[in-house]
N, C-alpha and C positions, 0 to 999 in steps of 0.2 A: 134599442140602446137606452139605458136608464138616464134620466136627467138628474140634476142635483136634488130636485124635489123627491125623486123616487129612491135615491140611494139609502140604504139602511147602514149607517155607520156602526161599527163595533164599540159598544160602551166601555169607557175605561174601567179598570178593576181597582185602581188606587184612588182612594177618597180625596187625597190632597190634589192629585192631578185633576180630578173631576172638578174640584172646587175652583182651582185656578182657571181651567177652561170655561166654566160658567161665568166667572167674574169678567173674563175677556169677552165672552160672547154678549152678556147683557150689557156691557160697556158699550158695545156696538149698537145693540138693539135700542137702548135707551138714549144713545148719543151723549153718554155721560163719561167724560174723561176722568172724573174724580171718584168714580165707583171703587169700593174697597172691600177687601176681606176684613171681617170684624173679629178682633181678638186672636188668640192663639190656643193651643192645647193647654188645658188646666185652668182657663179663665172662664167665667160665667159669660155666656154670649147671649143668653135670653132667647134662645131659639134661632138666632140670626147668624149666619155665616158670612153673608155679603149684604151690604147696603148702598143704596145710591138713589138717584133722582131721575125720573123719566122726563126727557125733552126739557130739562131746566126748570122742572116744577119745584115749588117751594117745599114740597112734602117728600118724605123718604119712603121708599119700598124696601122691604126686607126679604132676603132669599135664604131658605134653609136647603142645603144640598144633601141628597140622600143617594148614596152610591150603593143600592141594594137591589135585589131581584124582585122584591115584593114589599109594598108599603103596609105597615100596620095602621089601621084607622084610629086606634086609641093612642098608641105611642107616637107615631110619626107624624100624624096629621093634627089630632085633637091636642095631644100633649104639647107638640112644638108650637102650635098656634097660642095656646095658653101661656107658654113661656115668653112668646114674642110680646105679650102685653106689657112686660116690664121693660121693654126696650125704650130707650130715650135718645132722641125725641120720638114721640108717638109715631107709629107706622100708619101709612095710608093704605098699604096692601101688604099681605104676606103671601109669598110664593114658595112653594115647596117644589124644587127641581130634582128629578130622580132619574136613575138609569133603568127604573122598572117599566115594564110595559104598561100601555093605557088600561085602566081598571075602572069599572063602572061604580064599584063600591066605594073606591076612594073619591071618585068625582062626585058622588052623592054626598059623602060626608063633608067634603069642601063646600059644597052648595049649602048644606044645612048650617054650617058655621057661618057662612056669608050672610044668610038670611036672619041669623040671630044675633050676630056680634056687631061691633062698631066698625070694623074695616073688613074688607073681602079676603077670603082664603082661596088661593088658586093653586092647583096641582099641575105641573108641567112634566109630562112623561117623556120618555126618551124619543118617541116617534116625533113629539113636538120639538125637541131639542134638535133633532136632525132637520126638521123643516126650518128652523132658524138659522142653522148652519148653512143651508142652501141659499139663504138670503144674504149671507155675510161671508162669502168666500175667503176673504182676507183672513178670517179667524179659522176657518176650515183649514187653509193651507198651513197654518202655524201648528195645529194640533194633529192633523192628518196628512202629513207631508208626503206619505207613501202613496196617496191617492193622486191619480193623473186627472187634472181638472181641465176641461175644454168649456171655455165660457164664451158664449155668443153674445157680443156687446151691442152691435147695431147693424143695419143694412148699409150697404155701400153702393148706391146707384152708379151705374157706369154705362159705357158705350163701347161696342165691338166695332173697331175700325179696321178696315181691309186696305192695305197700303201696298202700291206697286211702284217700285223705284227701278227704273230701267227694266232688267229681266227678273229682278227680285221681287218676291211676294211675301208679305208678312201680314200677320193678324195680331192686333194689339188690342187689349182691353184697358180702357182708361176709366178708373173708379174714383169717385169722390170720397175722401176721408171726411168723417164728421168734424166740421169746423170747431166743435168744442172738445175734440179728443186732447187729452192732456199732453201726449207725446207727438202726435202726427198732424195736429191742427195746422191748416194752411197748405197741406199736400194733397197730391193725388197719387193713386197707385198705377203705375204703367207696367203692364204685364205683357210679354211677347209670348203668345201661345206655342209658337213653333220652337223657340229656343228654351221655353219653359223657365224663363227668368223674369223677376219683377223687381221693381225699385220705387221708393217714395220719391216724388218728384214735385217741385214747386214751380208753378208756371213762372217763367223768367229765369229759371236755372240755366247754367252753362250747358252747352250740348254735350260736353264731355261726360256728363252725368250718365248718359244713356249708351255710352260706348260699352260694348261686351254685354249689354243687356237687350238692346233692340236692334235687329238687323245683323248683318254679317260684317259690314265695313264701317270705318269711321263716317264715311259720307252718308250712309243709311241713318246712323244716330243723329248726325248733324241735321239732316233734313227733317226728320221726325220731331226733333226738339224745336227747330225753327217754326215748324207748323203748329205744334202745341203752344208755343209762346205767342203765336199770333192771335190766340184768343184772349180776351180780357179777363175772363175768369172761367172756371170749369163749368158753371151753369150755362154759359154761352154754348159750350160744346154739347151739354146734355140735352139742351132744348131742341137742337136741330134733329129732324126725323131722318128717315132713311134717304140719304142723298149723297151726291158726289161733290166734293170740294177740291180745289186745286191750290197748290202753293207755288209761286214763282219766286225763286231767290232774287234778292236785290243785288245791286252791285257791291254793296257792303258784304253780303253773304258770300259772293264769289271771291272777293278779296280775302275774306277770312279763311275760306276753305283752302285757297292757294297757299296762304301763309302756314297752314297747318298740314301741307303736304299732299293734298288730294284736290282733284278737279271735280267740278259739278258738270259731268260730262255733256249732258243735253243742253246746258246753257252757257257753254264756253263762248 
């Protein structure tokens, strides 16, 4: 199965769409929210379609977009570089981004210019663009919405817990969600392997959150919730090795169960 780094995206055929795409992509690469397309059709652009600053630098880099199958060394590389010399303020780097495939002659020409001129010349081929897209999936989703993306974010360490309540047996996985996760920080994922259901759960949540997720009855969900909430934090659960723990309901637990219409049979 290909990863995002291995996927070869189809290049756009419309030069305006390509230019918008590259502006958005390099805005993410450079972390520059002020990156702009330069000028419009009919205006002198001095070889620059897009300009911006890398990582809040004081200096501007210029991008020339070439939606072509093959680059001309003289016209597309040398010619556009010479045009860029008239851009103000003076560029610190000139980048040609193209839909063309990687080509050694074009790379050599860019290297020669870099060695002899005031600021570097760089050619970014379509393979390189695909690589950058893989590092910025939020831009990839915008321009390639028909691609189905599966993004692995981080590991979730967990514990498989085997639970016996009366004659019922359950196997539950409790996984820690990364505490820095934007949406689920502070939660664990409780997964009942037998019912094939799962739910985000915060230690301290009300027991009804596990109803119809863990176990068969309300009593099962009640007891699993009380046991989970007996831990100060998820790390306390993850640290224990292969062992058996017991939970004995308190008088308050028995009272709460009775008020909700069920009895804790073994502890009446």
